[in-house]
ZAMI-206314 format. One line per 10 residues: their letters; for each residue x, y, z of N, C-alpha, C. Coordinates in pm, whole numbers. Layout:
residues N
a = X,Y,Z,X,Y,Z,X,Y,Z ~ ... $
//
This chain:
residues 302
xxxxxxxxxx = -3500,4719,-1367,-3559,4587,-1388,-3506,4492,-1283 ~ -3594,4426,-1209,-3553,4333,-1104,-3519,4197,-1163 ~ -3435,4125,-1092,-3401,3989,-1135,-3521,3899,-1113 ~ -3549,3814,-1208,-3657,3718,-1192,-3620,3591,-1266 ~ -3591,3485,-1191,-3555,3358,-1251,-3636,3248,-1183 ~ -3707,3172,-1262,-3771,3052,-1212,-3753,2945,-1319 ~ -3666,2851,-1293,-3634,2749,-1391,-3641,2613,-1326 ~ -3732,2529,-1369,-3752,2397,-1309,-3728,2289,-1414 ~ -3649,2190,-1379,-3625,2077,-1467,-3641,1949,-1386 ~ -3696,1848,-1445,-3708,1719,-1379,-3714,1610,-1484 $
xxxxxxxxxx = -3701,1486,-1439,-3710,1374,-1531,-3595,1369,-1630 ~ -3628,1343,-1758,-3526,1320,-1859,-3438,1443,-1881 ~ -3500,1561,-1883,-3421,1683,-1907,-3318,1703,-1797 ~ -3361,1686,-1672,-3267,1699,-1561,-3162,1589,-1567 ~ -3205,1470,-1611,-3112,1359,-1622,-2999,1389,-1718 ~ -3030,1457,-1828,-2927,1492,-1925,-2828,1590,-1863 ~ -2878,1685,-1787,-2788,1782,-1723,-2702,1716,-1617 ~ -2764,1635,-1531,-2688,1567,-1427,-2585,1473,-1489 ~ -2621,1408,-1601,-2526,1321,-1670,-2402,1398,-1711 ~ -2421,1517,-1768,-2308,1599,-1809,-2224,1640,-1689 $
xxxxxxxxxx = -2291,1670,-1577,-2219,1708,-1456,-2137,1593,-1401 ~ -2198,1473,-1397,-2128,1357,-1344,-2007,1321,-1431 ~ -2024,1331,-1562,-1917,1292,-1653,-1796,1385,-1642 ~ -1814,1499,-1576,-1702,1589,-1554,-1609,1538,-1445 ~ -1654,1436,-1370,-1568,1371,-1272,-1466,1286,-1347 ~ -1339,1320,-1337,-1234,1259,-1419,-1228,1108,-1405 ~ -1249,1056,-1286,-1234,913,-1262,-1331,829,-1345 ~ -1445,885,-1382,-1545,809,-1457,-1494,767,-1594 ~ -1388,831,-1643,-1328,789,-1770,-1264,652,-1757 ~ -1234,609,-1635,-1161,485,-1613,-1243,384,-1532 $
xxxxxxxxxx = -1376,402,-1527,-1465,309,-1459,-1574,265,-1556 ~ -1648,164,-1516,-1766,123,-1592,-1887,193,-1532 ~ -1954,276,-1610,-2067,355,-1562,-2197,282,-1593 ~ -2277,259,-1491,-2407,194,-1505,-2516,297,-1481 ~ -2601,318,-1582,-2710,415,-1569,-2842,344,-1544 ~ -2942,423,-1507,-3077,372,-1482,-3081,271,-1368 ~ -2995,288,-1269,-2999,205,-1149,-3095,274,-1052 ~ -3220,231,-1052,-3323,303,-978,-3320,272,-829 ~ -3276,151,-793,-3269,118,-650,-3139,43,-622 ~ -3128,-80,-672,-3007,-158,-654,-2974,-230,-784 $
xxxxxxxxxx = -2847,-261,-800,-2802,-336,-917,-2710,-448,-869 ~ -2746,-571,-901,-2663,-685,-865,-2553,-702,-970 ~ -2429,-702,-925,-2314,-724,-1012,-2270,-868,-993 ~ -2289,-949,-1097,-2262,-1092,-1088,-2116,-1122,-1112 ~ -2059,-1203,-1025,-1922,-1250,-1041,-1926,-1398,-1078 ~ -1847,-1436,-1177,-1842,-1574,-1223,-1704,-1631,-1196 ~ -1698,-1744,-1130,-1573,-1814,-1103,-1586,-1957,-1153 ~ -1489,-2004,-1231,-1493,-2139,-1287,-1363,-2211,-1255 ~ -1371,-2344,-1256,-1251,-2425,-1239,-1278,-2564,-1294 ~ -1176,-2625,-1354,-1184,-2763,-1401,-1284,-2790,-1510 $
xxxxxxxxxx = -1317,-2691,-1593,-1418,-2711,-1697,-1365,-2791,-1815 ~ -1237,-2779,-1845,-1181,-2844,-1964,-1113,-2975,-1923 ~ -1155,-3084,-1990,-1100,-3216,-1962,-1067,-3286,-2093 ~ -1008,-3403,-2085,-983,-3483,-2205,-1114,-3528,-2266 ~ -1121,-3532,-2399,-1244,-3571,-2469,-1267,-3721,-2461 ~ -1395,-3759,-2457,-1434,-3901,-2466,-1573,-3910,-2529 ~ -1627,-4028,-2546,-1755,-4045,-2615,-1875,-4018,-2526 ~ -1857,-4005,-2400,-1967,-3986,-2307,-1977,-3842,-2259 ~ -2095,-3809,-2206,-2110,-3680,-2138,-2076,-3700,-1993 ~ -1963,-3646,-1954,-1918,-3659,-1816,-1904,-3520,-1758 $
xxxxxxxxxx = -1989,-3489,-1664,-1984,-3356,-1605,-1852,-3334,-1532 ~ -1796,-3216,-1555,-1669,-3184,-1489,-1662,-3035,-1463 ~ -1587,-2999,-1363,-1566,-2857,-1333,-1680,-2795,-1254 ~ -1655,-2674,-1210,-1755,-2600,-1133,-1768,-2459,-1187 ~ -1884,-2406,-1178,-1913,-2267,-1214,-1990,-2206,-1098 ~ -1930,-2107,-1036,-1988,-2045,-917,-2026,-1900,-947 ~ -2149,-1865,-917,-2197,-1728,-935,-2218,-1664,-798 ~ -2155,-1552,-775,-2179,-1474,-655,-2209,-1330,-697 ~ -2266,-1255,-606,-2311,-1121,-642,-2264,-1017,-540 ~ -2239,-898,-592,-2224,-780,-509,-2336,-684,-546 $
xxxxxxxxxx = -2375,-601,-452,-2486,-510,-474,-2435,-367,-484 ~ -2471,-300,-592,-2443,-157,-607,-2572,-83,-574 ~ -2568,-4,-470,-2687,67,-424,-2659,217,-422 ~ -2692,289,-530,-2664,433,-534,-2736,507,-421 ~ -2667,605,-367,-2723,685,-259,-2786,812,-315 ~ -2899,851,-258,-2965,974,-300,-2891,1095,-241 ~ -2859,1191,-326,-2784,1309,-285,-2856,1434,-334 ~ -2823,1548,-275,-2889,1671,-316,-2803,1793,-287 ~ -2837,1902,-355,-2783,2035,-326,-2900,2126,-294 ~ -2898,2187,-179,-2996,2289,-139,-2919,2411,-91 $
xxxxxxxxxx = -2926,2520,-164,-2848,2636,-124,-2915,2765,-168 ~ -2887,2872,-96,-2930,3006,-133,-2808,3085,-180 ~ -2822,3156,-291,-2716,3240,-344,-2767,3383,-351 ~ -2692,3476,-294,-2734,3616,-292,-2719,3678,-432 ~ -2822,3745,-478,-2816,3808,-610,-2706,3913,-618 ~ -2686,3987,-510,-2587,4092,-513,-2447,4036,-538 ~ -2419,3922,-476,-2289,3857,-499,-2276,3814,-644 ~ -2383,3759,-698,-2381,3715,-838,-2365,3832,-932 ~ -2429,3942,-899,-2419,4060,-985,-2275,4110,-992 ~ -2207,4108,-879,-2068,4154,-876,-1979,4065,-960 $
xxxxxxxxxx = -2002,3933,-951,-1914,3839,-1020,-1947,3821,-1167 ~ -2076,3831,-1201,-2120,3788,-1333,-2169,3900,-1422 ~ -2242,3993,-1364,-2316,4088,-1446,-2256,4228,-1452 ~ -2159,4258,-1370,-2112,4396,-1360,-2070,4453,-1495 ~ -2002,4372,-1574,-1953,4422,-1703,-2063,4432,-1807 ~ -2178,4369,-1783,-2284,4366,-1883,-2402,4457,-1848 ~ -2404,4515,-1731,-2518,4595,-1687,-2502,4742,-1723 ~ -2614,4807,-1743,-2614,4952,-1764,-2590,5021,-1630 ~ -2532,5141,-1629,-2512,5213,-1503,-2646,5242,-1436 ~ -2644,5247,-1304,-2765,5279,-1230,-2796,5174,-1127 $
xxxxxxxxxx = -2842,5218,-1011,-2866,5127,-899,-2975,5026,-927 ~ -3073,5062,-1014,-3187,4974,-1035,-3172,4888,-1160 ~ -3064,4907,-1233,-3043,4828,-1354,-2966,4701,-1319 ~ -3036,4610,-1255,-2972,4488,-1208,-3028,4363,-1276 ~ -3073,4376,-1398,-3129,4262,-1470,-3022,4166,-1516 ~ -3056,4038,-1514,-2963,3934,-1558,-2971,3917,-1709 ~ -2862,3879,-1773,-2864,3845,-1914,-2925,3707,-1932 ~ -2958,3674,-2055,-3030,3549,-2082,-2947,3426,-2050 ~ -2815,3438,-2055,-2732,3319,-2034,-2691,3302,-1888 ~ -2754,3376,-1796,-2716,3362,-1656,-2747,3223,-1602 $
xxxxxxxxxx = -2863,3169,-1636,-2899,3036,-1587,-2797,2932,-1633 ~ -2749,2946,-1756,-2648,2854,-1806,-2520,2863,-1722 ~ -2484,2987,-1686,-2367,3006,-1599,-2389,2938,-1464 ~ -2508,2956,-1407,-2536,2899,-1276,-2533,2747,-1280 ~ -2590,2690,-1385,-2589,2544,-1399,-2447,2492,-1421 ~ -2365,2568,-1492,-2226,2527,-1512,-2152,2521,-1378 ~ -2177,2622,-1294,-2115,2624,-1161,-2165,2505,-1079 ~ -2294,2476,-1089,-2352,2364,-1017,-2290,2233,-1064 ~ -2268,2221,-1194,-2208,2100,-1250,-2069,2076,-1192 ~ -1992,2183,-1177,-1857,2170,-1122,-1862,2121,-977 $
xxxxxxxxxx = -1959,2170,-900,-1972,2127,-761,-2008,1978,-754 ~ -2101,1935,-840,-2140,1793,-842,-2021,1706,-881 ~ -1950,1747,-985,-1836,1669,-1033,-1729,1654,-925 ~ -1697,1763,-854,-1597,1757,-748,-1639,1663,-636 ~ -1767,1670,-599,-1817,1586,-492,-1813,1438,-531 ~ -1857,1408,-652,-1859,1269,-700,-1717,1216,-711 ~ -1626,1296,-765,-1487,1254,-781,-1426,1216,-647 ~ -1452,1293,-543,-1399,1264,-410,-1459,1138,-352 ~ -1591,1122,-366,-1659,1006,-308,-1619,876,-376 ~ -1590,878,-504,-1554,755,-576,-1441,682,-505 $
xxxxxxxxxx = -1347,756,-451,-1231,693,-388,-1232,702,-236 ~ -1286,810,-179,-1269,832,-36,-1399,864,36 ~ -1512,837,-28,-1640,868,34,-1686,758,130 ~ -1788,792,210,-1846,698,305,-1995,727,318 ~ -2077,625,302,-2222,642,306,-2269,712,432 ~ -2205,684,544,-2251,740,670,-2220,888,683 ~ -2137,942,595,-2108,1085,594,-2206,1157,503 ~ -2256,1270,548,-2350,1347,469,-2291,1390,336 ~ -2367,1374,228,-2323,1418,97,-2222,1328,30 ~ -2199,1207,82,-2102,1115,25,-2164,978,1 $
xxxxxxxxxx = -2103,901,-88,-2131,758,-101,-1999,683,-83 ~ -2007,556,-47,-1887,481,-13,-1797,462,-135 ~ -1668,490,-117,-1572,480,-225,-1486,355,-216 ~ -1404,335,-317,-1321,215,-325,-1212,212,-219 ~ -1140,324,-201,-1019,325,-119,-1038,392,16 ~ -1161,417,57,-1185,479,187,-1119,394,295 ~ -1029,454,376,-947,373,466,-1024,297,573 ~ -1132,353,626,-1200,290,737,-1300,183,697 ~ -1381,210,595,-1490,119,561,-1520,118,412 ~ -1417,136,329,-1435,136,184,-1455,-3,128 $
xxxxxxxxxx = -1489,-11,1,-1516,-140,-62,-1393,-231,-58 ~ -1275,-177,-87,-1155,-260,-85,-1120,-304,56 ~ -1147,-218,153,-1116,-247,293,-1195,-369,341 ~ -1314,-387,287,-1403,-493,335,-1401,-618,248 ~ -1306,-627,156,-1297,-744,68,-1162,-811,93 ~ -1164,-927,158,-1039,-995,192,-971,-1055,70 ~ -1040,-1060,-45,-980,-1116,-165,-888,-1015,-235 ~ -899,-887,-200,-813,-785,-261,-666,-821,-237 ~ -586,-810,-343,-442,-836,-329,-378,-715,-262 ~ -315,-737,-149,-258,-628,-71,-107,-619,-92 $
xxxxxxxxxx = -57,-499,-110,87,-473,-117,115,-352,-30 ~ 237,-344,22,272,-238,116,373,-142,55 ~ 347,-11,71,440,90,22,581,67,75 ~ 679,108,-3,817,103,45,844,210,150 ~ 758,312,153,768,420,253,628,474,276 ~ 608,539,390,474,589,423,427,694,323 ~ 521,776,273,486,883,180,563,865,50 ~ 496,888,-61,561,880,-191,649,1002,-214 ~ 750,984,-297,839,1093,-337,896,1058,-474 ~ 966,1152,-533,1027,1127,-663,1134,1020,-654 $
xxxxxxxxxx = 1190,1000,-536,1297,901,-521,1246,759,-497 ~ 1119,745,-451,1070,609,-425,951,569,-510 ~ 901,658,-594,779,626,-669,801,512,-767 ~ 917,505,-831,943,397,-925,940,262,-854 ~ 1004,255,-737,1005,130,-661,863,90,-620 ~ 781,187,-582,644,157,-545,562,110,-664 ~ 581,171,-779,511,127,-899,553,-13,-940 ~ 681,-42,-927,727,-177,-958,664,-279,-865 ~ 650,-244,-738,585,-333,-642,438,-354,-678 ~ 371,-246,-718,230,-257,-756,214,-346,-879 $
xxxxxxxxxx = 292,-323,-982,279,-400,-1106,316,-547,-1082 ~ 419,-572,-1002,461,-709,-974,353,-788,-900 ~ 262,-718,-831,157,-784,-753,32,-811,-835 ~ 25,-761,-958,-92,-783,-1043,-97,-929,-1084 ~ -210,-997,-1067,-221,-1136,-1111,-188,-1151,-1260 ~ -122,-1260,-1296,-79,-1279,-1435,-195,-1276,-1532 ~ -310,-1329,-1493,-425,-1332,-1582,-482,-1193,-1609 ~ -450,-1098,-1523,-503,-963,-1537,-404,-871,-1609 ~ -275,-901,-1597,-171,-809,-1644,-186,-772,-1791 ~ -232,-862,-1874,-239,-835,-2018,-374,-777,-2062 $
xxxxxxxxxx = -463,-750,-1971,-596,-700,-2007,-587,-557,-2061 ~ -664,-530,-2166,-658,-400,-2234,-706,-287,-2145 ~ -799,-314,-2055,-857,-207,-1973,-795,-201,-1834 ~ -674,-255,-1818,-604,-250,-1690,-540,-113,-1671 ~ -557,-55,-1551,-502,77,-1519,-433,74,-1384 ~ -335,162,-1371,-277,195,-1241,-339,327,-1198 ~ -418,325,-1091,-492,443,-1046,-409,517,-942 ~ -390,648,-964,-311,729,-872,-362,872,-869 ~ -319,947,-768,-358,1087,-754,-267,1175,-839 ~ -308,1299,-866,-220,1392,-940,-87,1414,-869 $
xxxxxxxxxx = -88,1417,-737,37,1435,-663,132,1318,-688 ~ 78,1198,-683,161,1080,-709,213,1081,-851 ~ 128,1117,-945,170,1122,-1086,280,1226,-1106 ~ 272,1335,-1034,376,1437,-1044,511,1381,-999 ~ 511,1300,-893,636,1235,-851,690,1144,-962 ~ 600,1074,-1029,643,984,-1136,705,1062,-1251 ~ 641,1171,-1291,696,1254,-1399,831,1311,-1359 ~ 843,1353,-1234,970,1406,-1185,1079,1299,-1189 ~ 1041,1177,-1152,1140,1069,-1148,1189,1033,-1288 ~ 1099,1020,-1385,1144,981,-1518,1210,1098,-1591 $
xxxxxxxxxx = 1175,1220,-1554,1239,1336,-1616,1385,1347,-1575 ~ 1418,1292,-1458,1555,1301,-1409,1646,1194,-1470 ~ 1588,1100,-1543,1669,994,-1604,1757,1053,-1713 ~ 1881,1006,-1720,1974,1058,-1822,1930,1022,-1963 ~ 1857,911,-1976,1810,869,-2108,1661,894,-2122 ~ 1616,1006,-2071,1473,1040,-2076,1424,1038,-2220 ~ 1331,949,-2255,1299,924,-2396,1191,1011,-2457 ~ 1131,1100,-2380,1015,1171,-2432,1051,1317,-2458 ~ 1043,1359,-2583,1076,1496,-2620,958,1590,-2602 ~ 837,1537,-2612,717,1620,-2605,620,1557,-2504 $
xxxxxxxxxx = 622,1608,-2382,537,1550,-2278,390,1560,-2311 ~ 350,1660,-2391,210,1673,-2426,159,1558,-2509 ~ 249,1484,-2573,211,1370,-2655,234,1238,-2583 ~ 276,1245,-2459,311,1125,-2384,186,1059,-2327 ~ 167,931,-2355,58,855,-2297,104,796,-2165 ~ 44,834,-2054,89,786,-1923,82,633,-1913 ~ 194,572,-1884,197,428,-1861,325,391,-1788 ~ 323,273,-1727,441,223,-1656,452,73,-1680 ~ 564,31,-1734,589,-110,-1764,473,-173,-1840 ~ 424,-100,-1938,320,-153,-2025,178,-139,-1974 $
xxxxxxxxxx = 159,-81,-1856,26,-64,-1799,-10,84,-1799 ~ -130,116,-1847,-173,256,-1854,-195,312,-1714 ~ -171,442,-1703,-190,513,-1577,-317,598,-1584 ~ -400,587,-1483,-521,670,-1470,-497,772,-1359 ~ -489,899,-1396,-468,1005,-1297,-605,1054,-1251 ~ -638,1029,-1126,-771,1057,-1073,-762,1160,-960 ~ -818,1279,-979,-809,1383,-876,-863,1342,-740 ~ -958,1250,-736,-1016,1209,-609,-940,1099,-537 ~ -842,1040,-603,-764,933,-540,-682,987,-423 ~ -669,908,-318,-593,948,-201,-444,954,-235 $
xxxxxxxxxx = -374,1050,-177,-229,1058,-192,-164,942,-117 ~ -47,901,-166,33,796,-103,-37,660,-102 ~ -131,643,-196,-198,515,-217,-219,497,-367 ~ -214,373,-412,-241,341,-552,-315,208,-558 ~ -376,181,-670,-434,50,-692,-425,17,-841 ~ -435,-111,-870,-435,-159,-1008,-562,-241,-1028 ~ -636,-210,-1134,-762,-280,-1159,-805,-258,-1303 ~ -896,-342,-1348,-956,-323,-1480,-1074,-227,-1467 ~ -1092,-143,-1567,-1208,-54,-1567,-1338,-133,-1567 ~ -1336,-251,-1627,-1456,-335,-1631,-1483,-405,-1498 $
xxxxxxxxxx = -1395,-383,-1399,-1413,-444,-1268,-1450,-342,-1161 ~ -1453,-213,-1199,-1489,-105,-1108,-1611,-34,-1164 ~ -1714,-18,-1082,-1842,32,-1132,-1887,158,-1058 ~ -1945,249,-1135,-2016,364,-1078,-2160,356,-1127 ~ -2255,366,-1035,-2396,356,-1071,-2473,481,-1037 ~ -2568,515,-1123,-2655,631,-1099,-2783,612,-1177 ~ -2886,684,-1139,-3011,684,-1214,-3034,824,-1266 ~ -3007,844,-1395,-3018,977,-1453,-3161,1012,-1492 ~ -3251,913,-1488,-3388,939,-1535,-3493,915,-1428 ~ -3452,902,-1303,-3548,870,-1199,-3619,994,-1148 $
xxxxxxxxxx = -3716,971,-1063,-3789,1082,-1002,-3699,1164,-909 ~ -3585,1109,-872,-3495,1179,-780,-3400,1273,-855 ~ -3404,1272,-987,-3320,1362,-1065,-3397,1490,-1090 ~ -3351,1598,-1031,-3429,1721,-1033,-3338,1842,-1019 ~ -3370,1947,-1092,-3296,2073,-1081,-3396,2186,-1075 ~ -3379,2274,-979,-3466,2391,-969,-3383,2514,-934 ~ -3410,2623,-1003,-3352,2752,-971,-3468,2847,-945 ~ -3484,2890,-821,-3603,2965,-781,-3564,3104,-731 ~ -3627,3206,-787,-3610,3343,-738,-3701,3362,-618 ~ -3641,3391,-502,-3719,3401,-379,-3777,3540,-357 $
xxxxxxxxxx = -3746,3635,-446,-3793,3771,-429,-3944,3783,-420 ~ -4016,3707,-503,-4163,3715,-504,-4225,3644,-384 ~ -4146,3561,-315,-4200,3483,-205,-4172,3544,-69 ~ -4050,3594,-49,-4016,3649,82,-3948,3786,74 ~ -3938,3842,-46,-3880,3974,-62,-3729,3979,-50 ~ -3664,3865,-42,-3519,3862,-26,-3450,3874,-162 ~ -3318,3889,-159,-3238,3894,-281,-3170,3761,-308 ~ -3232,3653,-265,-3171,3521,-279,-3228,3443,-396 ~ -3142,3361,-455,-3184,3262,-553,-3162,3125,-489 ~ -3267,3046,-483,-3257,2915,-421,-3230,2810,-528 $
xxxxxxxxxx = -3128,2729,-504,-3087,2626,-600,-3108,2488,-539 ~ -3178,2400,-611,-3206,2265,-566,-3164,2168,-675 ~ -3088,2067,-640,-3051,1961,-734,-3053,1828,-661 ~ -3107,1725,-726,-3112,1591,-666,-3064,1490,-769 ~ -2982,1395,-720,-2929,1292,-808,-2885,1174,-721 ~ -2834,1068,-781,-2787,952,-706,-2648,911,-754 ~ -2576,840,-669,-2444,791,-706,-2397,682,-611 ~ -2317,590,-663,-2262,484,-580,-2157,406,-657 ~ -2072,333,-585,-1966,253,-647,-1972,110,-596 ~ -1909,21,-674,-1893,-118,-633,-1791,-184,-725 $
xxxxxxxxxx = -1727,-290,-679,-1636,-367,-763,-1687,-510,-771 ~ -1629,-587,-862,-1674,-725,-880,-1572,-822,-822 ~ -1469,-857,-898,-1372,-957,-857,-1260,-894,-773 ~ -1265,-915,-643,-1162,-859,-556,-1025,-916,-582 ~ -1017,-1044,-619,-889,-1108,-642,-815,-1057,-763 ~ -881,-976,-846,-818,-918,-965,-772,-776,-940 ~ -782,-728,-817,-748,-591,-782,-630,-588,-684 ~ -537,-499,-708,-422,-482,-617,-433,-346,-551 ~ -417,-343,-419,-415,-217,-345,-278,-197,-283 ~ -217,-82,-308,-86,-50,-254,-99,69,-160 $
xx = -61,49,-34,-70,157,64,23,127,180 ~ 36,224,268,124,207,384,65,107,481 $
//
């Protein structure tokens, strides 16, 4: 029995699958996710001053309210690839197939396996772009901490702090975290959704540093909620090493359109078309990031 797979999804059904794939990107747990952004989304920033005055019997206008906007423009992305059936058979079907050269039929759950693999690829790509992507690079959208042309790089209102050393280590991570927290604006410090964003490597240095303390207070690390000086820690696989930032989740945005015409998944068996042993995989989706109030964000780097 020859392999034969033709599975096409588009619209809402594909949107549900892409949504599951995107949500596998760890950083999205600590951002504000905006769906159904079909082209652009204006993120409104509100700044006020002098609104409250002493009471009197008259209506006397006082204070200012300023509205400014940033634009979140998700980028269209896609996966186009050919996968050899023979390779898939070796990895997936060998234990389930009957003996014989021609018994190469796939089991019913093969498509689910293929989509799961596709989801992991999408999640890894999105996770990387959130922090270090750049629109001008193929397969990426601009991220927050991209050193050359990222969102934070182009916002002069971002609060800047400098690492105590070019590279983090277990011996200097506490000092760097103290510098980061000390730079957080007072109005932001007490916010419930405030996080210290760091890479797994940086977090490992932090765990190493506190584990070395003689009065180490945590008996069961599996129950430990990551935090430093009262601020929660967000460990993001896509975050750059030797860099950290502090921000509210409600101030960092990821946008996508899960239901647009650009959301599409196709798994096509090419055997009937060109006689090859390839399966062609096509996926299309969108993604992009943006922040609102730059003055409420602290960036710590060398």
